[in-house]
C-alpha positions, 0 to 999 in steps of 0.5 A: 202347897201348904201355904201361899208364899207371898212377896210384897212390892212397895213398902209405902202406906199400903205396903206397910199395912199389908206387911203388918197384917201378914206378920201378925198372922191375920192371913193364916194360909199366907207366909210373907217371904220377901219385901221389895222397895226402891228406897234403901231407907224403907228396906232398912226399916223392914230389916229392923222390924222383920230381920228374917225377911228377904229384901230386894231393891229390884222387882225382877230379882224378887221375881227370879228368886223362887221365894214367892209363888205370889206377889202383891203390888203396892206401888204408884199407879202407873206401875201396877200393870207393868209389874203385874205383866212381868210377874206373870211372865215369871209364872207368879200369881198376882194381887194388885192394889187399886186402881188396876192402872191409870188408863184402859189400854194399859190394863187390857194388856195386863188382863191379856197377860194374866189370861195367857199365864193361867195364874191367879189374878186378884185386886185389892177391892177390899170394900167388896168385903163390906157386908152392907154392900154385899147385902145391897148387891144381893137385893139388886140381883134378887130383884127386891128393888124392882126397876132402879130409876136413879142412883145417887152417890155423894162421896165427899168425905175424902178430905185431903188437905194440902199437906197430904198432896205435898207429902209425897213427890208422886202425888197429885200430878198427871205424870206420876199419879195419873189423876186425883180424886178419881184415880186415888180415893174413888176406885173402890166406890167406882168398882162397887157401883159397877159391881152392884148396878152394872156398867153405865152406857154413857157418862157426862161429867164436869170436873174442877182441877186444882179448885181447892188445892195447889195441884194439877189434877181433879179435886171436885167431880160431878158425873151423870150416868145413863143406862140403856134401860132408863136408869140414871145415876149421879156421882159426886165426889170431892177431896175439898169438903169437910166433914163431907158426906158418904150417902148412897141413895137408890130410887126404885119401883119398890121405894128408896134405899139409903146407905149412910153411916154403914147402915141400910134403910129401905123405905119399901113400898107395899106395892111397886110405884108402877103398879100403884100408878096403874091402879090408883084413881086418887089424885096425890095418893102415894103407895103405902111405904114402910121404913125397914132397917135391913139387917147386916153386919155393920162392922165394915167386914174384914177388908184387906185381910179378907181379900188376902184370905180369900185369895189364899183360899182360891189358890189352895182350895179353889174358892171363887175369888171375891175380887178378880183382877180382870174386873179392875178395868170396869171401875177404871173405864168409868174413871177414864170416861169421867176424865174424858168427858170433863176434858172434852165436854162430850158424852162418852160411850162407855161400851165403846170406850175410845182407849187410844183417844184417852191415852193420847189426851193423857199424854198431853196432860203428862207433857204439861205436868209440873213434874215434867216441866221441873225435870224435863222428862217423864218417868211413868214406866219405871217398873224395873226399879221396884 
């Protein structure tokens, strides 16, 4: 294989960006050969811009065409696993957009299909290409921070006005999107959290549904994470604050790390707080602390193009995948646990997450969705129409 031949399923907001990047030659070892979308108008738009591309209105036809060895899935959330499972059945490699799916039960089936197929599976966690988060992860893994006491991430700069929610019929309902801020805006941060700090053991959360907008899903969330080793976490997110904040703060034995405006500041204790506590005899004395600006590439990294270049290199050269598709279940489990806690008022066991119970409660949400009431039916598994 000289180049990876890729087809894109879905020519919406994300799909158009991926097509542009590929056609501009930004992924040197990938060749875009086909685009699939259920909307004839979108396919007509592709034809005008890129007349040499093969066009499909049905994903199965694309899978059978032999034009691709890889597909990138960029459709509404519920269809990510169903389309991936079908693609694996045709012997294709898969990249899926985030989130991996809407509920863990569905994503576990996708992961099983990926393992059975033996094909390469990636997910578009493009924030993993950000050198700032890569640097922090390396610091954590080396033990530079010592024991982490508390993690607080305030991510409220996802402002989305009512016009955004009204911009597409599938947005912001349980039946068609499967959630709000957590499932749409926050999958990257939830993935980064577990990628850098590991999975929490328990989650307790409060959420508001339609607090700021005329929607039925969550637009304001506060979650409390607990780890068996004593680390705690606070995750605060909203789509109703402007200008909002994106601040990650880690309190640790060796001081405090803050990531804000894509920069890392490490207020580093000369000795760890625990060591200071053990040897100090002076009331109110604090360990000496230095403010250090940690060097990193603050550009944000190659993002989506970086994920695709890495995937191509993994196929052609055996390079390790930066974002394995199978890992998509981790961030989704956190998301589902926050939802479950907010719905029930219970602290959720993340290690033993109740997949079936979450699925049942989600089905109740879907049955009462405004979309269902308007159409008297739910279409959540329409993968064959893409």
